[in-house]
DRENDO-1510 file (C-alpha; in Angstrom, 1 decimal, always signed):
<recs>
REC; n; res; u; v; w
REC; 1; UNK; +13.7; -25.8; +18.0 .
REC; 2; UNK; +12.8; -22.7; +20.0 .
REC; 3; UNK; +9.9; -23.2; +22.5 .
REC; 4; UNK; +6.8; -21.0; +22.5 .
REC; 5; UNK; +8.2; -19.3; +25.6 .
REC; 6; UNK; +11.5; -18.7; +23.8 .
REC; 7; UNK; +9.7; -17.1; +20.9 .
REC; 8; UNK; +7.7; -14.9; +23.2 .
REC; 9; UNK; +10.9; -13.7; +24.9 .
REC; 10; UNK; +12.4; -12.9; +21.5 .
REC; 11; UNK; +9.4; -10.9; +20.5 .
REC; 12; UNK; +9.5; -9.1; +23.9 .
REC; 13; UNK; +13.2; -8.3; +23.4 .
REC; 14; UNK; +12.6; -7.0; +19.9 .
REC; 15; UNK; +9.8; -4.8; +21.2 .
REC; 16; UNK; +12.0; -3.4; +23.9 .
REC; 17; UNK; +14.8; -2.7; +21.4 .
REC; 18; UNK; +12.3; -0.9; +19.1 .
REC; 19; UNK; +11.1; +1.2; +22.0 .
REC; 20; UNK; +14.6; +2.1; +23.0 .
REC; 21; UNK; +15.5; +3.0; +19.4 .
REC; 22; UNK; +12.4; +5.1; +19.1 .
REC; 23; UNK; +13.2; +6.9; +22.4 .
REC; 24; UNK; +16.8; +7.5; +21.3 .
REC; 25; UNK; +15.6; +8.9; +18.0 .
REC; 26; UNK; +13.0; +11.2; +19.6 .
REC; 27; UNK; +15.7; +12.6; +22.0 .
REC; 28; UNK; +18.0; +13.4; +19.1 .
REC; 29; UNK; +15.2; +15.0; +17.1 .
REC; 30; UNK; +14.0; +17.1; +20.0 .
REC; 31; UNK; +17.6; +18.3; +20.7 .
REC; 32; UNK; +17.7; +19.5; +17.1 .
REC; 33; UNK; +14.4; +21.4; +17.5 .
REC; 34; UNK; +12.5; +18.9; +15.4 .
REC; 35; UNK; +9.2; +17.7; +16.9 .
REC; 36; UNK; +9.5; +14.1; +15.7 .
REC; 37; UNK; +10.2; +11.6; +13.0 .
REC; 38; UNK; +7.4; +9.3; +11.7 .
REC; 39; UNK; +8.4; +6.2; +9.8 .
REC; 40; UNK; +5.7; +4.9; +7.6 .
REC; 41; UNK; +5.7; +1.6; +5.6 .
REC; 42; UNK; +3.1; +1.2; +2.9 .
REC; 43; UNK; +2.3; -1.0; -0.1 .
REC; 44; UNK; +2.5; +0.5; -3.6 .
REC; 45; UNK; -1.2; +0.8; -4.0 .
REC; 46; UNK; -1.6; +2.7; -0.7 .
REC; 47; UNK; +1.1; +5.1; -1.7 .
REC; 48; UNK; -0.3; +5.7; -5.2 .
REC; 49; UNK; -4.0; +5.8; -4.3 .
REC; 50; UNK; -4.7; +7.1; -0.8 .
REC; 51; UNK; -1.6; +8.2; +1.2 .
REC; 52; UNK; -0.5; +11.5; -0.5 .
REC; 53; UNK; -3.7; +13.4; +0.4 .
REC; 54; UNK; -3.7; +12.2; +4.0 .
REC; 55; UNK; +0.1; +12.9; +4.3 .
REC; 56; UNK; -0.5; +16.5; +3.1 .
REC; 57; UNK; -3.2; +17.0; +5.8 .
REC; 58; UNK; -0.9; +15.7; +8.5 .
REC; 59; UNK; +2.1; +17.6; +7.3 .
REC; 60; UNK; +0.2; +20.9; +7.3 .
REC; 61; UNK; -1.0; +20.3; +10.8 .
REC; 62; UNK; +2.4; +19.2; +12.1 .
REC; 63; UNK; +5.1; +21.0; +10.1 .
REC; 64; UNK; +7.8; +20.1; +12.6 .
REC; 65; UNK; +7.4; +16.3; +12.1 .
REC; 66; UNK; +9.8; +14.7; +9.6 .
REC; 67; UNK; +8.2; +12.0; +7.5 .
REC; 68; UNK; +9.7; +9.0; +5.7 .
REC; 69; UNK; +7.8; +6.5; +3.6 .
REC; 70; UNK; +9.1; +3.1; +2.6 .
REC; 71; UNK; +7.4; +1.1; -0.1 .
REC; 72; UNK; +7.1; -2.6; +0.7 .
REC; 73; UNK; +4.7; -5.4; -0.1 .
REC; 74; UNK; +1.7; -5.8; +2.2 .
REC; 75; UNK; +3.4; -8.7; +4.0 .
REC; 76; UNK; +6.6; -6.8; +4.4 .
REC; 77; UNK; +4.7; -3.8; +5.7 .
REC; 78; UNK; +3.3; -5.8; +8.5 .
REC; 79; UNK; +6.7; -7.3; +9.4 .
REC; 80; UNK; +8.3; -3.9; +9.4 .
REC; 81; UNK; +5.7; -2.6; +12.0 .
REC; 82; UNK; +5.9; -5.8; +14.1 .
REC; 83; UNK; +9.7; -5.6; +14.4 .
REC; 84; UNK; +9.8; -1.8; +15.0 .
REC; 85; UNK; +11.3; -0.9; +11.7 .
REC; 86; UNK; +8.3; +1.3; +11.0 .
REC; 87; UNK; +5.9; +3.2; +13.3 .
REC; 88; UNK; +2.8; +2.8; +11.1 .
REC; 89; UNK; +1.9; +0.4; +8.3 .
REC; 90; UNK; -0.6; +0.8; +5.6 .
REC; 91; UNK; -1.6; -2.3; +3.5 .
REC; 92; UNK; -4.3; -4.5; +2.1 .
REC; 93; UNK; -5.4; -7.8; +3.8 .
REC; 94; UNK; -4.8; -10.5; +4.6 .
REC; 95; UNK; -3.3; -9.7; +7.9 .
REC; 96; UNK; -0.2; -11.9; +8.6 .
REC; 97; UNK; +1.0; -10.5; +11.8 .
REC; 98; UNK; -1.8; -11.3; +14.4 .
REC; 99; UNK; -0.2; -9.2; +17.1 .
REC; 100; UNK; -0.6; -5.9; +15.3 .
REC; 101; UNK; -3.4; -3.5; +16.1 .
REC; 102; UNK; -5.2; -2.8; +12.8 .
REC; 103; UNK; -7.9; -0.3; +12.0 .
REC; 104; UNK; -9.9; +0.3; +8.8 .
REC; 105; UNK; -8.3; +3.2; +6.8 .
REC; 106; UNK; -9.8; +3.6; +3.3 .
REC; 107; UNK; -11.5; +1.7; +0.6 .
REC; 108; UNK; -10.1; +1.4; -2.9 .
REC; 109; UNK; -11.0; -0.2; -6.2 .
REC; 110; UNK; -9.0; -2.2; -8.8 .
REC; 111; UNK; -9.5; -1.4; -12.5 .
REC; 112; UNK; -8.3; -2.8; -15.8 .
REC; 113; UNK; -5.9; -0.8; -18.0 .
REC; 114; UNK; -5.7; -1.6; -21.7 .
REC; 115; UNK; -4.1; +0.2; -24.7 .
REC; 116; UNK; -6.3; +2.5; -26.9 .
REC; 117; UNK; -8.0; +0.5; -29.6 .
REC; 118; UNK; -7.9; -2.7; -27.6 .
REC; 119; UNK; -10.7; -5.1; -28.2 .
REC; 120; UNK; -11.8; -4.9; -24.5 .
REC; 121; UNK; -12.5; -1.2; -24.9 .
REC; 122; UNK; -15.8; -2.2; -26.4 .
REC; 123; UNK; -16.9; -3.1; -22.9 .
REC; 124; UNK; -17.7; -0.8; -20.0 .
REC; 125; UNK; -16.8; -3.4; -17.5 .
REC; 126; UNK; -14.5; -6.5; -17.8 .
REC; 127; UNK; -14.7; -9.7; -15.8 .
REC; 128; UNK; -11.4; -11.2; -14.7 .
REC; 129; UNK; -11.8; -14.3; -16.9 .
REC; 130; UNK; -11.7; -12.1; -20.0 .
REC; 131; UNK; -8.2; -10.9; -19.0 .
REC; 132; UNK; -6.9; -14.4; -19.0 .
REC; 133; UNK; -7.0; -14.4; -22.8 .
REC; 134; UNK; -4.3; -11.7; -22.9 .
REC; 135; UNK; -0.7; -11.2; -21.6 .
REC; 136; UNK; -0.6; -9.5; -18.2 .
REC; 137; UNK; +1.7; -6.7; -17.2 .
REC; 138; UNK; +1.9; -6.5; -13.5 .
REC; 139; UNK; +3.8; -5.5; -10.4 .
REC; 140; UNK; +6.6; -7.5; -8.9 .
REC; 141; UNK; +6.2; -10.8; -7.2 .
REC; 142; UNK; +4.6; -10.4; -3.7 .
REC; 143; UNK; +2.5; -7.3; -4.6 .
REC; 144; UNK; -1.0; -7.6; -3.3 .
REC; 145; UNK; -2.7; -7.2; -6.6 .
REC; 146; UNK; -0.3; -9.7; -8.2 .
REC; 147; UNK; -1.0; -12.4; -5.5 .
REC; 148; UNK; -4.7; -11.8; -5.8 .
REC; 149; UNK; -4.7; -12.3; -9.6 .
REC; 150; UNK; -2.7; -15.5; -9.2 .
REC; 151; UNK; -5.2; -16.8; -6.7 .
REC; 152; UNK; -8.2; -16.0; -8.9 .
REC; 153; UNK; -6.6; -17.5; -12.0 .
REC; 154; UNK; -5.8; -20.7; -10.1 .
REC; 155; UNK; -9.4; -20.9; -8.8 .
REC; 156; UNK; -10.6; -20.6; -12.4 .
REC; 157; UNK; -8.3; -23.4; -13.6 .
REC; 158; UNK; -6.7; -21.1; -16.2 .
REC; 159; UNK; -3.1; -19.8; -16.4 .
REC; 160; UNK; -2.2; -16.2; -15.7 .
REC; 161; UNK; +0.0; -15.1; -18.6 .
REC; 162; UNK; +2.4; -12.9; -16.7 .
REC; 163; UNK; +4.5; -11.5; -19.5 .
REC; 164; UNK; +6.3; -8.7; -17.7 .
REC; 165; UNK; +6.7; -7.8; -14.0 .
REC; 166; UNK; +8.0; -4.4; -13.1 .
REC; 167; UNK; +8.3; -2.0; -10.1 .
REC; 168; UNK; +6.1; +1.0; -10.5 .
REC; 169; UNK; +2.7; +1.9; -12.0 .
REC; 170; UNK; +4.1; +4.3; -14.5 .
REC; 171; UNK; +6.2; +1.5; -16.0 .
REC; 172; UNK; +3.1; -0.7; -16.2 .
REC; 173; UNK; +1.2; +2.1; -18.0 .
REC; 174; UNK; +4.0; +2.6; -20.5 .
REC; 175; UNK; +4.2; -1.1; -21.2 .
REC; 176; UNK; +0.4; -1.4; -21.7 .
REC; 177; UNK; +0.5; +1.6; -24.0 .
REC; 178; UNK; +3.2; -0.2; -26.1 .
REC; 179; UNK; +0.8; -3.1; -26.5 .
REC; 180; UNK; +2.7; -5.6; -24.4 .
REC; 181; UNK; -0.3; -6.6; -22.3 .
REC; 182; UNK; -3.2; -5.5; -20.1 .
REC; 183; UNK; -3.0; -4.7; -16.4 .
REC; 184; UNK; -5.0; -4.6; -13.2 .
REC; 185; UNK; -4.1; -1.7; -10.9 .
REC; 186; UNK; -5.8; +0.8; -8.6 .
REC; 187; UNK; -8.6; +2.7; -10.3 .
REC; 188; UNK; -7.3; +6.1; -9.3 .
REC; 189; UNK; -3.9; +5.2; -10.8 .
REC; 190; UNK; -5.5; +3.9; -14.0 .
REC; 191; UNK; -7.5; +7.1; -14.4 .
REC; 192; UNK; -4.3; +9.2; -13.9 .
REC; 193; UNK; -2.4; +7.1; -16.4 .
REC; 194; UNK; -5.1; +7.6; -19.0 .
REC; 195; UNK; -4.4; +11.4; -18.9 .
REC; 196; UNK; -0.7; +10.8; -19.7 .
REC; 197; UNK; -0.4; +7.6; -21.8 .
REC; 198; UNK; -2.4; +6.2; -24.7 .
REC; 199; UNK; -4.3; +3.8; -22.4 .
REC; 200; UNK; -8.0; +3.3; -21.4 .
REC; 201; UNK; -9.2; +2.4; -17.8 .
REC; 202; UNK; -12.1; +0.0; -17.6 .
REC; 203; UNK; -14.1; -1.2; -14.6 .
REC; 204; UNK; -13.1; -4.7; -13.2 .
REC; 205; UNK; -16.4; -6.5; -12.9 .
REC; 206; UNK; -15.5; -8.6; -9.8 .
REC; 207; UNK; -16.6; -8.4; -6.1 .
REC; 208; UNK; -12.9; -8.6; -5.1 .
REC; 209; UNK; -12.1; -5.5; -7.1 .
REC; 210; UNK; -13.2; -3.6; -3.9 .
REC; 211; UNK; -10.3; -3.4; -1.5 .
REC; 212; UNK; -10.1; -2.3; +2.1 .
REC; 213; UNK; -6.9; -0.7; +3.3 .
REC; 214; UNK; -5.8; -1.2; +6.9 .
REC; 215; UNK; -3.6; +0.9; +9.2 .
REC; 216; UNK; -1.4; -1.0; +11.6 .
REC; 217; UNK; +0.6; -0.1; +14.7 .
REC; 218; UNK; +2.3; -2.2; +17.4 .
REC; 219; UNK; +0.0; -2.9; +20.3 .
REC; 220; UNK; +0.8; -0.4; +23.1 .
REC; 221; UNK; -1.3; +1.1; +25.9 .
REC; 222; UNK; -0.1; +4.6; +24.9 .
REC; 223; UNK; +1.3; +5.3; +21.5 .
REC; 224; UNK; +4.0; +7.9; +21.0 .
REC; 225; UNK; +2.5; +11.3; +20.5 .
REC; 226; UNK; +3.5; +11.7; +16.9 .
REC; 227; UNK; +2.2; +8.2; +16.0 .
REC; 228; UNK; -1.1; +8.8; +17.8 .
REC; 229; UNK; -1.6; +12.1; +16.0 .
REC; 230; UNK; -1.0; +10.4; +12.6 .
REC; 231; UNK; -3.4; +7.6; +13.5 .
REC; 232; UNK; -6.0; +10.1; +14.5 .
REC; 233; UNK; -5.5; +12.0; +11.2 .
REC; 234; UNK; -6.0; +8.9; +9.1 .
REC; 235; UNK; -8.6; +7.2; +11.2 .
REC; 236; UNK; -10.5; +9.8; +13.2 .
REC; 237; UNK; -12.8; +8.6; +15.9 .
REC; 238; UNK; -16.4; +8.3; +14.6 .
REC; 239; UNK; -15.1; +8.9; +11.0 .
REC; 240; UNK; -17.8; +9.7; +8.6 .
REC; 241; UNK; -15.7; +10.4; +5.5 .
REC; 242; UNK; -16.6; +8.8; +2.2 .
REC; 243; UNK; -15.0; +5.5; +1.6 .
REC; 244; UNK; -13.4; +6.6; -1.7 .
REC; 245; UNK; -10.0; +8.1; -1.4 .
REC; 246; UNK; -9.4; +11.8; -2.1 .
REC; 247; UNK; -7.5; +13.2; -5.0 .
REC; 248; UNK; -3.8; +12.9; -4.4 .
REC; 249; UNK; -1.9; +16.2; -4.2 .
REC; 250; UNK; +1.8; +16.5; -4.6 .
REC; 251; UNK; +3.8; +16.5; -1.3 .
REC; 252; UNK; +7.3; +16.6; -0.2 .
REC; 253; UNK; +8.2; +13.4; +1.7 .
REC; 254; UNK; +11.2; +11.1; +1.4 .
REC; 255; UNK; +10.2; +8.0; -0.5 .
REC; 256; UNK; +12.4; +4.9; -0.2 .
REC; 257; UNK; +12.3; +2.9; -3.5 .
REC; 258; UNK; +11.4; -0.8; -3.2 .
REC; 259; UNK; +14.4; -3.2; -2.8 .
REC; 260; UNK; +15.4; -5.2; -5.8 .
REC; 261; UNK; +15.0; -8.9; -5.5 .
</recs>
């Protein structure tokens, strides 16, 4: 069994390896005339709800920076940053990696999505308990919203009828439209889905429907320039922006699809 000193040494070695890898990558990029490469790990909700608008702002200000975004669960996002696989992580709590430096990024809201004509459309807001009477269509195991719903169902003493689990919010909306269940997903995503599919977004009447996204980086006295500029774009000092995320424009970034399990 490794000692605490041994584990600390392993973490230090991994940090050094990550720093060397980052330095090597930066040297290669600068030799090609590119100003940098920023690796971002984010959970599905962050990518769908908040990230595109902020990426567009950053990309316009720094056209020479190459961006790559990898979709992971919130726990995987934190692990990716901690091990140096990603430069920046965007996720919803809880925070599993205590050594990361985290900052508040944006606030989001969960909503309910039901097919048109569903009995719940008679309500303007729906408590979570009411959803437990129906089949649930949700994201894959490990997704933040999925884990949250399981916890709340367990606390209420009622089962969560998880009929179908998929990767991707569009797939969820299509399955809801087909009458295969109801869903809980980011409010902005639900609103967009209602413009494309025969579905209706409803307010989720729960305090935990309000979510707070965090931005995470590895603890360093001085962050690499590209990373620092990205952090300053998303979390400006003395930020007075509204908590609600902006509308998401389309943007050209390389998006890694989630790994199949």
